[in-house]
Backbone atoms as SQL, in Angstrom:
CREATE TABLE atoms (id INTEGER PRIMARY KEY, chain TEXT, resi INTEGER, resn TEXT, atom TEXT, x REAL, y REAL, z REAL);
INSERT INTO atoms VALUES
  (1, 'A', 1, 'MET', 'N', 59.482, -52.570, 97.038),
  (2, 'A', 1, 'MET', 'CA', 59.936, -53.866, 97.509),
  (3, 'A', 1, 'MET', 'C', 61.196, -53.649, 98.337),
  (4, 'A', 2, 'GLY', 'N', 61.270, -54.245, 99.494),
  (5, 'A', 2, 'GLY', 'CA', 62.410, -54.087, 100.375),
  (6, 'A', 2, 'GLY', 'C', 63.602, -54.898, 99.908),
  (7, 'A', 3, 'GLU', 'N', 64.757, -54.568, 100.481),
  (8, 'A', 3, 'GLU', 'CA', 65.992, -55.265, 100.103),
  (9, 'A', 3, 'GLU', 'C', 65.904, -56.755, 100.420),
  (10, 'A', 4, 'HIS', 'N', 65.318, -57.082, 101.584),
  (11, 'A', 4, 'HIS', 'CA', 65.180, -58.480, 101.987),
  (12, 'A', 4, 'HIS', 'C', 64.263, -59.231, 101.016),
  (13, 'A', 5, 'THR', 'N', 63.171, -58.609, 100.604),
  (14, 'A', 5, 'THR', 'CA', 62.235, -59.233, 99.668),
  (15, 'A', 5, 'THR', 'C', 62.891, -59.444, 98.306),
  (16, 'A', 6, 'ALA', 'N', 63.662, -58.456, 97.843),
  (17, 'A', 6, 'ALA', 'CA', 64.354, -58.578, 96.556),
  (18, 'A', 6, 'ALA', 'C', 65.363, -59.714, 96.599),
  (19, 'A', 7, 'ALA', 'N', 66.105, -59.835, 97.696),
  (20, 'A', 7, 'ALA', 'CA', 67.095, -60.912, 97.825),
  (21, 'A', 7, 'ALA', 'C', 66.407, -62.269, 97.820),
  (22, 'A', 8, 'HIS', 'N', 65.261, -62.350, 98.479),
  (23, 'A', 8, 'HIS', 'CA', 64.501, -63.601, 98.511),
  (24, 'A', 8, 'HIS', 'C', 64.012, -63.958, 97.101),
  (25, 'A', 9, 'GLU', 'N', 63.533, -62.969, 96.363),
  (26, 'A', 9, 'GLU', 'CA', 63.078, -63.190, 94.987),
  (27, 'A', 9, 'GLU', 'C', 64.235, -63.663, 94.107),
  (28, 'A', 10, 'ASP', 'N', 65.429, -63.071, 94.275),
  (29, 'A', 10, 'ASP', 'CA', 66.603, -63.492, 93.495),
  (30, 'A', 10, 'ASP', 'C', 66.936, -64.952, 93.785),
  (31, 'A', 11, 'GLU', 'N', 66.928, -65.334, 95.055),
  (32, 'A', 11, 'GLU', 'CA', 67.222, -66.728, 95.427),
  (33, 'A', 11, 'GLU', 'C', 66.186, -67.680, 94.829),
  (34, 'A', 12, 'TYR', 'N', 64.938, -67.265, 94.810),
  (35, 'A', 12, 'TYR', 'CA', 63.874, -68.081, 94.213),
  (36, 'A', 12, 'TYR', 'C', 64.130, -68.276, 92.723),
  (37, 'A', 13, 'ARG', 'N', 64.491, -67.212, 92.027),
  (38, 'A', 13, 'ARG', 'CA', 64.762, -67.301, 90.587),
  (39, 'A', 13, 'ARG', 'C', 65.973, -68.177, 90.301),
  (40, 'A', 14, 'ILE', 'N', 67.004, -68.077, 91.139),
  (41, 'A', 14, 'ILE', 'CA', 68.198, -68.914, 90.976),
  (42, 'A', 14, 'ILE', 'C', 67.839, -70.383, 91.199),
  (43, 'A', 15, 'ALA', 'N', 67.029, -70.664, 92.208),
  (44, 'A', 15, 'ALA', 'CA', 66.594, -72.042, 92.473),
  (45, 'A', 15, 'ALA', 'C', 65.766, -72.575, 91.308),
  (46, 'A', 16, 'ARG', 'N', 64.948, -71.719, 90.719),
  (47, 'A', 16, 'ARG', 'CA', 64.140, -72.139, 89.567),
  (48, 'A', 16, 'ARG', 'C', 65.041, -72.468, 88.378),
  (49, 'A', 17, 'LEU', 'N', 66.104, -71.696, 88.164),
  (50, 'A', 17, 'LEU', 'CA', 67.057, -72.007, 87.093),
  (51, 'A', 17, 'LEU', 'C', 67.733, -73.346, 87.356),
  (52, 'A', 18, 'ARG', 'N', 68.173, -73.574, 88.588),
  (53, 'A', 18, 'ARG', 'CA', 68.796, -74.865, 88.922),
  (54, 'A', 18, 'ARG', 'C', 67.843, -76.017, 88.618),
  (55, 'A', 19, 'GLU', 'N', 66.577, -75.834, 88.956),
  (56, 'A', 19, 'GLU', 'CA', 65.572, -76.874, 88.708),
  (57, 'A', 19, 'GLU', 'C', 65.392, -77.119, 87.212),
  (58, 'A', 20, 'ARG', 'N', 65.339, -76.048, 86.424),
  (59, 'A', 20, 'ARG', 'CA', 65.204, -76.203, 84.967),
  (60, 'A', 20, 'ARG', 'C', 66.409, -76.922, 84.378),
  (61, 'A', 21, 'LEU', 'N', 67.609, -76.589, 84.855),
  (62, 'A', 21, 'LEU', 'CA', 68.814, -77.245, 84.346),
  (63, 'A', 21, 'LEU', 'C', 68.853, -78.714, 84.737),
  (64, 'A', 22, 'ALA', 'N', 68.338, -79.051, 85.898),
  (65, 'A', 22, 'ALA', 'CA', 68.356, -80.438, 86.381),
  (66, 'A', 22, 'ALA', 'C', 67.290, -81.296, 85.730),
  (67, 'A', 23, 'SER', 'N', 66.248, -80.694, 85.183),
  (68, 'A', 23, 'SER', 'CA', 65.136, -81.494, 84.668),
  (69, 'A', 23, 'SER', 'C', 65.084, -81.577, 83.145),
  (70, 'A', 24, 'GLY', 'N', 65.775, -80.723, 82.449),
  (71, 'A', 24, 'GLY', 'CA', 65.680, -80.696, 80.994),
  (72, 'A', 24, 'GLY', 'C', 66.782, -81.473, 80.310),
  (73, 'A', 25, 'GLY', 'N', 67.035, -81.114, 79.065),
  (74, 'A', 25, 'GLY', 'CA', 68.071, -81.760, 78.280),
  (75, 'A', 25, 'GLY', 'C', 69.469, -81.441, 78.778),
  (76, 'A', 26, 'THR', 'N', 69.565, -80.525, 79.711),
  (77, 'A', 26, 'THR', 'CA', 70.867, -80.161, 80.257),
  (78, 'A', 26, 'THR', 'C', 71.176, -80.913, 81.546),
  (79, 'A', 27, 'ALA', 'N', 70.276, -81.804, 81.953),
  (80, 'A', 27, 'ALA', 'CA', 70.508, -82.588, 83.174),
  (81, 'A', 27, 'ALA', 'C', 71.767, -83.431, 82.997),
  (82, 'A', 28, 'GLU', 'N', 72.397, -83.764, 84.082),
  (83, 'A', 28, 'GLU', 'CA', 73.593, -84.595, 84.106),
  (84, 'A', 28, 'GLU', 'C', 74.845, -83.888, 83.591),
  (85, 'A', 29, 'LEU', 'N', 74.762, -82.617, 83.254),
  (86, 'A', 29, 'LEU', 'CA', 75.943, -81.922, 82.767),
  (87, 'A', 29, 'LEU', 'C', 76.815, -81.418, 83.905),
  (88, 'A', 30, 'GLY', 'N', 76.259, -81.283, 85.082),
  (89, 'A', 30, 'GLY', 'CA', 77.045, -80.824, 86.213),
  (90, 'A', 30, 'GLY', 'C', 77.328, -79.336, 86.206),
  (91, 'A', 31, 'VAL', 'N', 76.448, -78.552, 85.605),
  (92, 'A', 31, 'VAL', 'CA', 76.610, -77.105, 85.618),
  (93, 'A', 31, 'VAL', 'C', 76.234, -76.593, 87.002),
  (94, 'A', 32, 'GLN', 'N', 77.120, -75.798, 87.582),
  (95, 'A', 32, 'GLN', 'CA', 76.892, -75.232, 88.910),
  (96, 'A', 32, 'GLN', 'C', 76.375, -73.798, 88.769),
  (97, 'A', 33, 'VAL', 'N', 75.401, -73.456, 89.605),
  (98, 'A', 33, 'VAL', 'CA', 74.838, -72.110, 89.633),
  (99, 'A', 33, 'VAL', 'C', 75.026, -71.591, 91.051),
  (100, 'A', 34, 'GLU', 'N', 75.820, -70.529, 91.196),
  (101, 'A', 34, 'GLU', 'CA', 76.120, -69.977, 92.518),
  (102, 'A', 34, 'GLU', 'C', 75.852, -68.480, 92.547),
  (103, 'A', 35, 'HIS', 'N', 75.301, -68.002, 93.649),
  (104, 'A', 35, 'HIS', 'CA', 75.069, -66.575, 93.861),
  (105, 'A', 35, 'HIS', 'C', 76.239, -66.043, 94.672),
  (106, 'A', 36, 'ARG', 'N', 77.067, -65.205, 94.030),
  (107, 'A', 36, 'ARG', 'CA', 78.279, -64.693, 94.685),
  (108, 'A', 36, 'ARG', 'C', 78.410, -63.194, 94.472),
  (109, 'A', 37, 'GLY', 'N', 78.485, -62.472, 95.557),
  (110, 'A', 37, 'GLY', 'CA', 78.783, -61.039, 95.486),
  (111, 'A', 37, 'GLY', 'C', 77.907, -60.242, 94.545),
  (112, 'A', 38, 'GLY', 'N', 76.632, -60.485, 94.528),
  (113, 'A', 38, 'GLY', 'CA', 75.727, -59.719, 93.680),
  (114, 'A', 38, 'GLY', 'C', 75.641, -60.216, 92.245),
  (115, 'A', 39, 'ALA', 'N', 76.303, -61.296, 91.926),
  (116, 'A', 39, 'ALA', 'CA', 76.247, -61.866, 90.574),
  (117, 'A', 39, 'ALA', 'C', 75.960, -63.360, 90.673),
  (118, 'A', 40, 'VAL', 'N', 75.496, -63.915, 89.571),
  (119, 'A', 40, 'VAL', 'CA', 75.241, -65.349, 89.493),
  (120, 'A', 40, 'VAL', 'C', 76.327, -65.945, 88.608),
  (121, 'A', 41, 'LEU', 'N', 77.047, -66.913, 89.153),
  (122, 'A', 41, 'LEU', 'CA', 78.162, -67.548, 88.450),
  (123, 'A', 41, 'LEU', 'C', 77.718, -68.911, 87.937),
  (124, 'A', 42, 'LEU', 'N', 77.875, -69.136, 86.635),
  (125, 'A', 42, 'LEU', 'CA', 77.587, -70.432, 86.006),
  (126, 'A', 42, 'LEU', 'C', 78.915, -71.074, 85.662),
  (127, 'A', 43, 'THR', 'N', 79.185, -72.253, 86.219),
  (128, 'A', 43, 'THR', 'CA', 80.445, -72.931, 85.944),
  (129, 'A', 43, 'THR', 'C', 80.190, -74.369, 85.538),
  (130, 'A', 44, 'GLY', 'N', 81.131, -74.927, 84.791),
  (131, 'A', 44, 'GLY', 'CA', 81.047, -76.321, 84.402),
  (132, 'A', 44, 'GLY', 'C', 81.573, -76.524, 83.000),
  (133, 'A', 45, 'THR', 'N', 81.488, -77.766, 82.561),
  (134, 'A', 45, 'THR', 'CA', 81.925, -78.139, 81.218),
  (135, 'A', 45, 'THR', 'C', 80.765, -78.797, 80.506),
  (136, 'A', 46, 'VAL', 'N', 80.515, -78.373, 79.292),
  (137, 'A', 46, 'VAL', 'CA', 79.428, -78.922, 78.480),
  (138, 'A', 46, 'VAL', 'C', 80.010, -79.517, 77.201),
  (139, 'A', 47, 'PRO', 'N', 79.304, -80.486, 76.593),
  (140, 'A', 47, 'PRO', 'CA', 79.880, -81.156, 75.424),
  (141, 'A', 47, 'PRO', 'C', 79.834, -80.354, 74.122),
  (142, 'A', 48, 'THR', 'N', 78.920, -79.389, 74.002),
  (143, 'A', 48, 'THR', 'CA', 78.811, -78.650, 72.742),
  (144, 'A', 48, 'THR', 'C', 78.541, -77.170, 72.995),
  (145, 'A', 49, 'ALA', 'N', 78.885, -76.369, 72.010),
  (146, 'A', 49, 'ALA', 'CA', 78.594, -74.935, 72.085),
  (147, 'A', 49, 'ALA', 'C', 77.090, -74.703, 72.076),
  (148, 'A', 50, 'ALA', 'N', 76.331, -75.547, 71.380),
  (149, 'A', 50, 'ALA', 'CA', 74.876, -75.400, 71.343),
  (150, 'A', 50, 'ALA', 'C', 74.269, -75.576, 72.734),
  (151, 'A', 51, 'LEU', 'N', 74.772, -76.540, 73.505),
  (152, 'A', 51, 'LEU', 'CA', 74.276, -76.715, 74.869),
  (153, 'A', 51, 'LEU', 'C', 74.670, -75.540, 75.752),
  (154, 'A', 52, 'ARG', 'N', 75.875, -75.022, 75.582),
  (155, 'A', 52, 'ARG', 'CA', 76.282, -73.834, 76.326),
  (156, 'A', 52, 'ARG', 'C', 75.343, -72.674, 76.024),
  (157, 'A', 53, 'ASP', 'N', 75.015, -72.489, 74.748),
  (158, 'A', 53, 'ASP', 'CA', 74.112, -71.413, 74.357),
  (159, 'A', 53, 'ASP', 'C', 72.716, -71.614, 74.947),
  (160, 'A', 54, 'GLU', 'N', 72.252, -72.852, 74.993),
  (161, 'A', 54, 'GLU', 'CA', 70.948, -73.155, 75.579),
  (162, 'A', 54, 'GLU', 'C', 70.930, -72.826, 77.072),
  (163, 'A', 55, 'ILE', 'N', 71.993, -73.169, 77.776),
  (164, 'A', 55, 'ILE', 'CA', 72.091, -72.867, 79.208),
  (165, 'A', 55, 'ILE', 'C', 72.102, -71.357, 79.421),
  (166, 'A', 56, 'LEU', 'N', 72.836, -70.636, 78.603),
  (167, 'A', 56, 'LEU', 'CA', 72.878, -69.181, 78.728),
  (168, 'A', 56, 'LEU', 'C', 71.522, -68.559, 78.421),
  (169, 'A', 57, 'ARG', 'N', 70.786, -69.133, 77.470),
  (170, 'A', 57, 'ARG', 'CA', 69.443, -68.639, 77.157),
  (171, 'A', 57, 'ARG', 'C', 68.508, -68.855, 78.345),
  (172, 'A', 58, 'LEU', 'N', 68.575, -70.058, 78.949),
  (173, 'A', 58, 'LEU', 'CA', 67.752, -70.337, 80.128),
  (174, 'A', 58, 'LEU', 'C', 68.093, -69.375, 81.268),
  (175, 'A', 59, 'ALA', 'N', 69.382, -69.126, 81.476),
  (176, 'A', 59, 'ALA', 'CA', 69.805, -68.210, 82.528),
  (177, 'A', 59, 'ALA', 'C', 69.281, -66.804, 82.263),
  (178, 'A', 60, 'HIS', 'N', 69.345, -66.364, 81.021),
  (179, 'A', 60, 'HIS', 'CA', 68.842, -65.039, 80.670),
  (180, 'A', 60, 'HIS', 'C', 67.332, -64.954, 80.916),
  (181, 'A', 61, 'ASP', 'N', 66.603, -66.017, 80.553),
  (182, 'A', 61, 'ASP', 'CA', 65.145, -66.043, 80.757),
  (183, 'A', 61, 'ASP', 'C', 64.785, -65.954, 82.239),
  (184, 'A', 62, 'GLU', 'N', 65.467, -66.727, 83.063),
  (185, 'A', 62, 'GLU', 'CA', 65.145, -66.795, 84.491),
  (186, 'A', 62, 'GLU', 'C', 65.702, -65.636, 85.292),
  (187, 'A', 63, 'LEU', 'N', 66.859, -65.118, 84.886),
  (188, 'A', 63, 'LEU', 'CA', 67.588, -64.179, 85.739),
  (189, 'A', 63, 'LEU', 'C', 67.717, -62.784, 85.135),
  (190, 'A', 64, 'SER', 'N', 66.793, -62.402, 84.267),
  (191, 'A', 64, 'SER', 'CA', 66.893, -61.077, 83.659),
  (192, 'A', 64, 'SER', 'C', 66.952, -60.019, 84.756),
  (193, 'A', 65, 'GLY', 'N', 67.848, -59.070, 84.580),
  (194, 'A', 65, 'GLY', 'CA', 68.051, -58.025, 85.567),
  (195, 'A', 65, 'GLY', 'C', 69.178, -58.327, 86.545),
  (196, 'A', 66, 'LEU', 'N', 69.614, -59.570, 86.619),
  (197, 'A', 66, 'LEU', 'CA', 70.736, -59.943, 87.482),
  (198, 'A', 66, 'LEU', 'C', 71.997, -60.061, 86.624),
  (199, 'A', 67, 'THR', 'N', 73.135, -59.834, 87.235),
  (200, 'A', 67, 'THR', 'CA', 74.410, -60.006, 86.537),
  (201, 'A', 67, 'THR', 'C', 74.739, -61.490, 86.505),
  (202, 'A', 68, 'VAL', 'N', 74.902, -62.036, 85.296),
  (203, 'A', 68, 'VAL', 'CA', 75.251, -63.452, 85.124),
  (204, 'A', 68, 'VAL', 'C', 76.660, -63.512, 84.561),
  (205, 'A', 69, 'ARG', 'N', 77.515, -64.263, 85.231),
  (206, 'A', 69, 'ARG', 'CA', 78.903, -64.433, 84.787),
  (207, 'A', 69, 'ARG', 'C', 79.105, -65.895, 84.376),
  (208, 'A', 70, 'PRO', 'N', 79.065, -66.158, 83.060),
  (209, 'A', 70, 'PRO', 'CA', 79.243, -67.536, 82.607),
  (210, 'A', 70, 'PRO', 'C', 80.709, -67.933, 82.531),
  (211, 'A', 71, 'ASP', 'N', 80.996, -69.108, 83.046),
  (212, 'A', 71, 'ASP', 'CA', 82.327, -69.706, 82.930),
  (213, 'A', 71, 'ASP', 'C', 82.103, -71.168, 82.540),
  (214, 'A', 72, 'LEU', 'N', 81.526, -71.340, 81.344),
  (215, 'A', 72, 'LEU', 'CA', 81.175, -72.668, 80.842),
  (216, 'A', 72, 'LEU', 'C', 82.149, -73.048, 79.738),
  (217, 'A', 73, 'ALA', 'N', 82.912, -74.095, 79.969),
  (218, 'A', 73, 'ALA', 'CA', 83.862, -74.583, 78.976),
  (219, 'A', 73, 'ALA', 'C', 83.174, -75.595, 78.070),
  (220, 'A', 74, 'VAL', 'N', 83.565, -75.604, 76.817),
  (221, 'A', 74, 'VAL', 'CA', 83.057, -76.588, 75.861),
  (222, 'A', 74, 'VAL', 'C', 84.137, -77.639, 75.665),
  (223, 'A', 75, 'ALA', 'N', 83.809, -78.872, 76.022),
  (224, 'A', 75, 'ALA', 'CA', 84.754, -79.981, 75.860),
  (225, 'A', 75, 'ALA', 'C', 84.663, -80.481, 74.431),
  (226, 'A', 76, 'CYS', 'N', 85.752, -80.495, 73.765),
  (227, 'A', 76, 'CYS', 'CA', 85.781, -80.962, 72.388),
  (228, 'A', 76, 'CYS', 'C', 86.132, -82.452, 72.387),
  (229, 'A', 77, 'ALA', 'N', 85.181, -83.266, 71.973),
  (230, 'A', 77, 'ALA', 'CA', 85.401, -84.710, 71.945),
  (231, 'A', 77, 'ALA', 'C', 85.555, -85.218, 70.507),
  (232, 'A', 78, 'ASP', 'N', 85.813, -84.305, 69.593),
  (233, 'A', 78, 'ASP', 'CA', 85.999, -84.687, 68.196),
  (234, 'A', 78, 'ASP', 'C', 87.335, -85.399, 68.014),
  (235, 'A', 79, 'ALA', 'N', 87.381, -86.265, 67.032),
  (236, 'A', 79, 'ALA', 'CA', 88.629, -86.940, 66.692),
  (237, 'A', 79, 'ALA', 'C', 89.594, -85.902, 66.119),
  (238, 'A', 80, 'PRO', 'N', 90.879, -86.063, 66.362),
  (239, 'A', 80, 'PRO', 'CA', 91.841, -85.113, 65.797),
  (240, 'A', 80, 'PRO', 'C', 91.795, -85.135, 64.273),
  (241, 'A', 81, 'ASP', 'N', 92.048, -83.996, 63.669),
  (242, 'A', 81, 'ASP', 'CA', 92.014, -83.908, 62.210),
  (243, 'A', 81, 'ASP', 'C', 93.393, -84.082, 61.571),
  (244, 'A', 82, 'ARG', 'N', 94.419, -84.322, 62.415),
  (245, 'A', 82, 'ARG', 'CA', 95.764, -84.549, 61.887),
  (246, 'A', 82, 'ARG', 'C', 96.546, -85.391, 62.892),
  (247, 'A', 83, 'TRP', 'N', 97.666, -85.913, 62.445),
  (248, 'A', 83, 'TRP', 'CA', 98.517, -86.721, 63.309),
  (249, 'A', 83, 'TRP', 'C', 99.220, -85.838, 64.323),
  (250, 'A', 84, 'GLU', 'N', 99.415, -86.373, 65.488),
  (251, 'A', 84, 'GLU', 'CA', 100.188, -85.659, 66.502),
  (252, 'A', 84, 'GLU', 'C', 101.668, -85.887, 66.218),
  (253, 'A', 85, 'GLU', 'N', 102.428, -84.810, 66.178),
  (254, 'A', 85, 'GLU', 'CA', 103.863, -84.916, 65.927),
  (255, 'A', 85, 'GLU', 'C', 104.601, -84.904, 67.272),
  (256, 'A', 86, 'LEU', 'N', 105.329, -85.980, 67.504),
  (257, 'A', 86, 'LEU', 'CA', 106.103, -86.097, 68.729),
  (258, 'A', 86, 'LEU', 'C', 107.553, -85.780, 68.461),
  (259, 'A', 87, 'PRO', 'N', 108.237, -85.155, 69.433),
  (260, 'A', 87, 'PRO', 'CA', 109.660, -84.814, 69.208),
  (261, 'A', 87, 'PRO', 'C', 110.541, -86.035, 69.234);
């Protein structure tokens, strides 16, 4: 397989991951998938660690063999467990 064909296949796989993220339970999360410098960068904020793990699993399934660099933050929306102390 030529270099051009391999690059085209990588772009196809990345597009398929974007489509899976947009159509499943991860839709509306705003996770960005970018191909940069030979790696795939996943960025965004998700509400739970379980959703982050699901996104990483999907990325691993679609992009096996490619370098995936996750930068997914988990937003904690839990109520505080103690009072805030102000000076």
